[in-house]
N, CA, C and O of each residue as an XYZ file, in Angstrom:
436
protein
N     -76.003   -110.971     24.365
C     -75.047   -111.707     25.154
C     -75.748   -112.875     25.837
O     -76.953   -112.845     26.085
N     -74.987   -113.867     26.122
C     -75.538   -115.049     26.793
C     -75.713   -114.781     28.287
O     -75.115   -113.852     28.829
N     -76.529   -115.591     28.948
C     -76.656   -115.440     30.402
C     -75.303   -115.568     31.123
O     -75.052   -114.870     32.106
N     -74.452   -116.448     30.636
C     -73.131   -116.611     31.249
C     -72.294   -115.338     31.089
O     -71.575   -114.941     32.007
N     -72.392   -114.709     29.931
C     -71.654   -113.461     29.720
C     -72.187   -112.352     30.619
O     -71.405   -111.578     31.173
N     -73.502   -112.265     30.771
C     -74.075   -111.279     31.691
C     -73.639   -111.565     33.124
O     -73.421   -110.635     33.901
N     -73.511   -112.841     33.480
C     -73.033   -113.188     34.816
C     -71.601   -112.684     35.020
O     -71.271   -112.160     36.084
N     -70.761   -112.843     34.007
C     -69.389   -112.342     34.090
C     -69.376   -110.827     34.220
O     -68.607   -110.276     35.008
N     -70.226   -110.149     33.449
C     -70.319   -108.687     33.560
C     -70.743   -108.317     34.978
O     -70.202   -107.377     35.560
N     -71.702   -109.043     35.535
C     -72.149   -108.781     36.905
C     -71.020   -108.949     37.914
O     -70.913   -108.175     38.865
N     -70.185   -109.951     37.710
C     -69.036   -110.137     38.601
C     -68.059   -108.974     38.479
O     -67.490   -108.529     39.476
N     -67.862   -108.481     37.255
C     -66.999   -107.309     37.068
C     -67.578   -106.087     37.779
O     -66.846   -105.329     38.414
N     -68.886   -105.901     37.671
C     -69.551   -104.777     38.343
C     -69.394   -104.903     39.854
O     -69.075   -103.927     40.533
N     -69.619   -106.101     40.376
C     -69.464   -106.316     41.819
C     -68.048   -105.974     42.269
O     -67.861   -105.333     43.303
N     -67.051   -106.398     41.495
C     -65.656   -106.101     41.828
C     -65.401   -104.596     41.813
O     -64.788   -104.056     42.734
N     -65.877   -103.917     40.757
C     -65.703   -102.462     40.686
C     -66.409   -101.767     41.846
O     -65.868   -100.829     42.432
N     -67.602   -102.221     42.176
C     -68.338   -101.626     43.294
C     -67.559   -101.766     44.600
O     -67.502   -100.829     45.397
N     -66.961   -102.937     44.818
C     -66.167   -103.146     46.043
C     -64.923   -102.249     46.041
O     -64.561   -101.682     47.071
N     -64.287   -102.128     44.907
C     -63.038   -101.369     44.829
C     -63.256    -99.854     44.809
O     -62.498    -99.108     45.429
N     -64.297    -99.398     44.093
C     -64.474    -97.962     43.839
C     -65.764    -97.372     44.392
O     -65.948    -96.155     44.347
N     -66.653    -98.197     44.907
C     -67.946    -97.692     45.338
C     -68.904    -97.585     44.166
O     -68.595    -97.987     43.044
N     -70.085    -97.029     44.456
C     -71.111    -96.944     43.405
C     -71.882    -95.632     43.530
O     -73.092    -95.604     43.305
N     -71.209    -94.565     43.880
C     -71.885    -93.280     44.015
C     -72.003    -92.597     42.642
O     -71.607    -93.156     41.619
N     -72.545    -91.401     42.646
C     -72.744    -90.670     41.386
C     -71.423    -90.397     40.663
O     -71.357    -90.446     39.435
N     -70.389    -90.116     41.424
C     -69.075    -89.878     40.825
C     -68.593    -91.121     40.080
O     -68.080    -91.024     38.966
N     -68.759    -92.275     40.694
C     -68.336    -93.523     40.061
C     -69.164    -93.813     38.817
O     -68.630    -94.283     37.813
N     -70.468    -93.535     38.874
C     -71.304    -93.717     37.670
C     -70.781    -92.875     36.527
O     -70.687    -93.343     35.392
N     -70.439    -91.626     36.827
C     -69.911    -90.735     35.795
C     -68.583    -91.257     35.253
O     -68.334    -91.202     34.049
N     -67.734    -91.764     36.144
C     -66.444    -92.276     35.689
C     -66.605    -93.506     34.805
O     -65.812    -93.714     33.886
N     -67.613    -94.318     35.068
C     -67.853    -95.484     34.203
C     -68.297    -95.040     32.815
O     -67.975    -95.691     31.821
N     -69.025    -93.949     32.742
C     -69.374    -93.397     31.420
C     -68.140    -92.818     30.733
O     -67.960    -92.994     29.528
N     -67.304    -92.137     31.484
C     -66.071    -91.594     30.905
C     -65.151    -92.713     30.423
O     -64.468    -92.561     29.411
N     -65.132    -93.819     31.133
C     -64.331    -94.969     30.716
C     -64.796    -95.458     29.347
O     -63.984    -95.884     28.527
N     -66.084    -95.397     29.107
C     -66.617    -95.779     27.798
C     -66.058    -94.866     26.712
O     -65.678    -95.336     25.640
N     -66.006    -93.577     26.981
C     -65.436    -92.622     26.027
C     -63.973    -92.956     25.763
O     -63.520    -92.912     24.619
N     -63.240    -93.287     26.810
C     -61.829    -93.666     26.648
C     -61.692    -94.875     25.728
O     -60.845    -94.894     24.835
N     -62.528    -95.876     25.952
C     -62.450    -97.092     25.141
C     -62.797    -96.819     23.675
O     -62.169    -97.378     22.775
N     -63.781    -95.973     23.434
C     -64.124    -95.615     22.051
C     -62.937    -94.915     21.390
O     -62.655    -95.150     20.215
N     -62.245    -94.062     22.135
C     -61.048    -93.413     21.607
C     -59.987    -94.427     21.210
O     -59.287    -94.236     20.216
N     -59.863    -95.500     21.978
C     -58.889    -96.531     21.652
C     -59.272    -97.282     20.376
O     -58.396    -97.729     19.636
N     -60.575    -97.421     20.115
C     -61.013    -98.002     18.842
C     -60.538    -97.111     17.688
O     -59.988    -97.590     16.697
N     -60.767    -95.802     17.845
C     -60.325    -94.865     16.810
C     -58.822    -94.916     16.609
O     -58.342    -94.903     15.475
N     -58.083    -94.972     17.697
C     -56.625    -95.041     17.608
C     -56.189    -96.313     16.869
O     -55.294    -96.264     16.025
N     -56.812    -97.436     17.180
C     -56.468    -98.689     16.513
C     -56.808    -98.622     15.032
O     -56.054    -99.128     14.201
N     -57.944    -97.999     14.692
C     -58.317    -97.905     13.277
C     -57.359    -96.998     12.510
O     -56.977    -97.306     11.380
N     -56.974    -95.891     13.118
C     -55.978    -95.021     12.492
C     -54.691    -95.808     12.258
O     -54.071    -95.694     11.201
N     -54.297    -96.603     13.245
C     -53.113    -97.431     13.097
C     -53.267    -98.512     12.049
O     -52.294    -98.867     11.382
N     -54.463    -99.041     11.890
C     -54.738   -100.046     10.866
C     -54.602    -99.460      9.466
O     -54.065   -100.097      8.561
N     -55.092    -98.250      9.306
C     -55.085    -97.626      7.972
C     -53.788    -96.904      7.664
O     -53.567    -96.500      6.523
N     -52.922    -96.733      8.658
C     -51.680    -96.004      8.430
C     -51.910    -94.525      8.207
O     -51.096    -93.856      7.570
N     -53.022    -94.002      8.732
C     -53.404    -92.610      8.516
C     -52.355    -91.629      9.018
O     -52.212    -90.543      8.457
N     -51.627    -91.984     10.050
C     -50.570    -91.116     10.566
C     -49.268    -91.476      9.851
O     -48.662    -92.504     10.155
N     -48.825    -90.631      8.894
C     -47.642    -90.988      8.110
C     -46.369    -91.096      8.952
O     -45.424    -91.780      8.559
N     -46.339    -90.449     10.069
C     -45.161    -90.538     10.928
C     -45.033    -91.929     11.553
O     -43.924    -92.415     11.775
N     -46.176    -92.568     11.835
C     -46.158    -93.879     12.481
C     -46.365    -95.022     11.507
O     -45.858    -96.121     11.731
N     -47.106    -94.785     10.422
C     -47.402    -95.864      9.480
C     -48.448    -96.813     10.031
O     -49.234    -96.448     10.905
N     -48.453    -98.026      9.518
C     -49.410    -99.046      9.939
C     -48.902    -99.663     11.236
O     -47.826   -100.260     11.268
N     -49.675    -99.517     12.295
C     -49.261    -99.978     13.616
C     -50.233   -100.976     14.241
O     -49.924   -101.565     15.277
N     -51.390   -101.173     13.638
C     -52.415   -102.041     14.214
C     -52.969   -102.973     13.142
O     -52.776   -102.756     11.945
N     -53.659   -104.007     13.594
C     -54.300   -104.976     12.709
C     -55.817   -104.918     12.893
O     -56.320   -104.262     13.805
N     -56.520   -105.603     12.029
C     -57.976   -105.724     12.206
C     -58.305   -106.383     13.535
O     -59.297   -106.036     14.176
N     -57.480   -107.328     13.946
C     -57.696   -107.988     15.241
C     -57.574   -106.986     16.390
O     -58.290   -107.095     17.385
N     -56.672   -106.015     16.259
C     -56.550   -104.980     17.292
C     -57.822   -104.138     17.369
O     -58.287   -103.806     18.459
N     -58.376   -103.797     16.217
C     -59.614   -103.015     16.201
C     -60.742   -103.833     16.832
O     -61.510   -103.316     17.644
N     -60.839   -105.112     16.457
C     -61.873   -105.978     17.029
C     -61.716   -106.090     18.545
O     -62.704   -106.057     19.279
N     -60.488   -106.222     19.007
C     -60.228   -106.306     20.447
C     -60.700   -105.045     21.163
O     -61.322   -105.125     22.222
N     -60.409   -103.896     20.592
C     -60.843   -102.627     21.196
C     -62.369   -102.496     21.169
O     -62.962   -101.971     22.111
N     -63.001   -102.969     20.099
C     -64.469   -102.939     20.048
C     -65.066   -103.808     21.149
O     -66.086   -103.451     21.738
N     -64.439   -104.938     21.427
C     -64.907   -105.781     22.534
C     -64.785   -105.050     23.865
O     -65.661   -105.166     24.722
N     -63.695   -104.294     24.040
C     -63.558   -103.498     25.264
C     -64.702   -102.501     25.391
O     -65.198   -102.264     26.492
N     -65.125   -101.914     24.273
C     -66.251   -100.972     24.296
C     -67.527   -101.684     24.734
O     -68.280   -101.168     25.559
N     -67.764   -102.859     24.184
C     -68.976   -103.606     24.522
C     -69.000   -103.956     26.009
O     -70.021   -103.776     26.673
N     -67.886   -104.453     26.528
C     -67.822   -104.822     27.947
C     -67.992   -103.585     28.825
O     -68.729   -103.616     29.811
N     -67.314   -102.502     28.470
C     -67.396   -101.281     29.266
C     -68.815   -100.724     29.256
O     -69.303   -100.251     30.283
N     -69.477   -100.775     28.110
C     -70.867   -100.310     28.026
C     -71.785   -101.197     28.868
O     -72.686   -100.696     29.540
N     -71.561   -102.497     28.833
C     -72.391   -103.401     29.628
C     -72.186   -103.162     31.124
O     -73.140   -103.220     31.900
N     -70.952   -102.894     31.525
C     -70.680   -102.571     32.927
C     -71.400   -101.273     33.306
O     -72.045   -101.203     34.352
N     -71.290   -100.255     32.465
C     -71.948    -98.975     32.747
C     -73.467    -99.122     32.786
O     -74.138    -98.469     33.585
N     -74.002    -99.975     31.928
C     -75.452   -100.185     31.888
C     -75.990   -100.636     33.246
O     -77.123   -100.311     33.601
N     -75.200   -101.370     33.994
C     -75.613   -101.808     35.336
C     -75.921   -100.627     36.253
O     -76.708   -100.760     37.189
N     -75.312    -99.483     35.994
C     -75.546    -98.305     36.838
C     -76.850    -97.593     36.501
O     -77.278    -96.702     37.236
N     -77.476    -97.972     35.409
C     -78.659    -97.254     34.939
C     -79.869    -98.159     34.716
O     -80.918    -97.693     34.273
N     -79.730    -99.438     35.018
C     -80.825   -100.384     34.809
C     -80.800   -101.442     35.908
O     -79.740   -101.946     36.278
N     -81.979   -101.768     36.418
C     -82.069   -102.847     37.413
C     -81.864   -104.210     36.762
O     -81.426   -105.153     37.420
N     -82.178   -104.317     35.477
C     -82.020   -105.580     34.739
C     -81.346   -105.274     33.409
O     -82.020   -105.165     32.385
N     -80.022   -105.133     33.413
C     -79.330   -104.726     32.194
C     -79.505   -105.704     31.034
O     -79.575   -105.278     29.881
N     -79.576   -106.991     31.313
C     -79.758   -107.961     30.234
C     -81.100   -107.739     29.538
O     -81.172   -107.753     28.309
N     -82.160   -107.535     30.317
C     -83.484   -107.292     29.734
C     -83.527   -105.952     29.010
O     -84.153   -105.831     27.957
N     -82.866   -104.952     29.569
C     -82.815   -103.635     28.924
C     -82.137   -103.744     27.571
O     -82.621   -103.200     26.578
N     -81.009   -104.455     27.535
C     -80.283   -104.627     26.272
C     -81.110   -105.428     25.269
O     -81.184   -105.067     24.095
N     -81.729   -106.513     25.730
C     -82.544   -107.343     24.832
C     -83.706   -106.547     24.245
O     -84.003   -106.664     23.057
N     -84.360   -105.742     25.073
C     -85.480   -104.930     24.590
C     -85.011   -103.906     23.562
O     -85.684   -103.675     22.559
N     -83.860   -103.297     23.813
C     -83.333   -102.312     22.861
C     -82.975   -102.978     21.543
O     -83.288   -102.452     20.475
N     -82.320   -104.134     21.612
C     -81.961   -104.848     20.386
C     -83.208   -105.262     19.615
O     -83.240   -105.160     18.388
N     -84.238   -105.729     20.324
C     -85.503   -106.082     19.674
C     -86.140   -104.864     19.006
O     -86.668   -104.970     17.899
N     -86.092   -103.716     19.668
C     -86.665   -102.494     19.098
C     -85.915   -102.072     17.841
O     -86.529   -101.660     16.856
N     -84.603   -102.172     17.876
C     -83.805   -101.828     16.691
C     -84.117   -102.786     15.550
O     -84.264   -102.365     14.403
N     -84.217   -104.074     15.864
C     -84.534   -105.066     14.833
C     -85.923   -104.818     14.246
O     -86.105   -104.902     13.032
N     -86.892   -104.517     15.088
C     -88.252   -104.247     14.601
C     -88.281   -103.005     13.723
O     -88.963   -102.977     12.698
N     -87.547   -101.989     14.124
C     -87.483   -100.761     13.340
C     -86.809   -101.011     11.992
O     -87.175   -100.398     10.989
N     -85.848   -101.891     11.970
C     -85.074   -102.160     10.753
C     -85.763   -103.180      9.847
O     -85.861   -102.984      8.635
N     -86.237   -104.270     10.451
C     -86.751   -105.378      9.661
C     -88.261   -105.553      9.749
O     -88.822   -106.410      9.067
N     -88.918   -104.764     10.569
C     -90.350   -104.922     10.809
C     -90.571   -105.864     11.971
O     -89.644   -106.539     12.419
N     -91.799   -105.911     12.459
C     -92.089   -106.784     13.613
C     -91.858   -108.243     13.257
O     -92.005   -108.637     12.101
N     -91.492   -109.051     14.261
C     -91.275   -110.475     13.978
C     -92.582   -111.119     13.533
O     -93.652   -110.800     14.052
N     -92.484   -112.023     12.572
C     -93.692   -112.692     12.091
C     -93.961   -113.923     12.944
O     -93.081   -114.423     13.646
N     -95.184   -114.393     12.866
C     -95.581   -115.568     13.654
C     -94.908   -116.830     13.128
O     -94.864   -117.841     13.829
N     -94.384   -116.790     11.906
C     -93.775   -117.981     11.314
C     -92.312   -118.132     11.704
O     -91.720   -119.178     11.437
N     -91.715   -117.132     12.322
C     -90.296   -117.245     12.700
C     -90.098   -117.974     13.971
O     -88.962   -118.147     14.413
């Protein structure tokens, strides 16, 4: 994510902290919210594929993408509860995944 996007996530966290506090209960609820959002991705995908014959096709690929974005934002908000520098934590994790997948970055890149 860009620095501007992390700034927006930080503003969302600040708003949630003002509205709901930031105790252990709230941390747990932010994790549960992530589970809820993942469920909505599944629901949208089921609707995209028409897997439920009673309902048929009820969602589009754009709906699934929208729900996936909700997961990303919700995870980034939750990450603030577990990291002093969520942007650096995310960048380090992404770098580790890339190194594991593609090998260490070369000096020529």
